[in-house]
C-alpha positions in Angstrom: 11.6 -6.4 15.0 12.3 -2.7 14.6 10.4 -0.9 11.9 12.0 1.9 9.9 10.4 5.3 9.6 9.5 4.6 5.9 7.6 1.4 6.9 5.7 3.3 9.6 4.9 6.1 7.2 3.7 3.6 4.6 1.6 1.8 7.1 0.0 5.1 8.2 -0.7 6.1 4.6 -2.4 2.8 3.9 -4.7 3.3 6.9 -5.3 6.9 5.9 -6.2 5.8 2.4 -8.7 3.2 3.7 -10.3 5.9 5.9 -10.4 8.3 3.0 -12.0 5.7 0.9 -14.9 5.1 3.3 -15.5 8.7 4.3 -14.7 10.1 0.9 -17.1 7.8 -1.0 -19.9 8.7 1.5 -19.3 12.5 1.0 -18.9 12.2 -2.8 -22.3 10.4 -3.0 -23.9 13.0 -0.6 -22.6 15.9 -2.6 -23.3 14.6 -6.1 -26.8 13.1 -5.4 -28.2 16.6 -6.2 -27.2 16.1 -9.8 -29.1 12.8 -10.0 -28.8 9.3 -8.6 -27.1 7.8 -11.7 -24.4 10.5 -11.7 -23.9 10.2 -7.9 -23.5 6.4 -8.3 -21.0 6.8 -11.2 -19.0 9.5 -9.4 -18.9 7.4 -6.2 -17.7 4.3 -8.1 -15.0 6.4 -9.9 -13.8 7.7 -6.5 -13.8 4.1 -5.1 -11.8 2.8 -8.0 -9.3 5.6 -7.8 -8.9 5.1 -4.0 -8.5 1.4 -4.4 -5.8 2.0 -7.1 -3.9 4.3 -4.6 -4.2 1.6 -1.9 -2.9 -1.0 -4.2 0.1 1.2 -5.1 0.9 1.7 -1.4 0.6 -2.0 -0.7 2.8 -2.8 -3.7 5.5 -0.5 -2.3 5.2 -2.3 1.0 5.5 -5.7 -0.6 8.4 -4.5 -2.7 10.3 -3.2 0.3 9.7 -6.5 2.2 10.9 -8.5 -0.8 14.0 -6.4 -1.1 14.9 -6.8 2.6 14.3 -10.6 2.4 16.6 -10.8 -0.7 19.3 -8.8 1.2 19.1 -11.2 4.1 19.3 -14.2 1.8 22.3 -12.7 0.0 24.1 -12.1 3.3 23.5 -15.7 4.4 24.7 -17.1 1.1 27.9 -15.1 1.2 28.6 -16.3 4.7 28.0 -19.9 3.6 30.3 -19.3 0.6 33.0 -17.9 2.8 32.8 -20.8 5.2 33.0 -23.3 2.3 36.1 -21.5 0.8 37.9 -21.8 4.2 37.3 -25.5 4.4 
């Protein structure tokens, strides 16, 4: 099945967001550990929650697009069925 440019871009962005989550949380912890361990832990958790929210938004867009395409296909099939019933 051929994928559109939007789907490929969305897939790339999801992968990039996961990589950013892993690497970014490590770097946030390493940078903020000089301010104290509790602050570093809190900053890292905040970064992780924000990154997961972004990932969920991108996945939601992906699911919405798939759902819309499926509804279009079902509508097309139902119209063909209705046309064939009207002819009979």
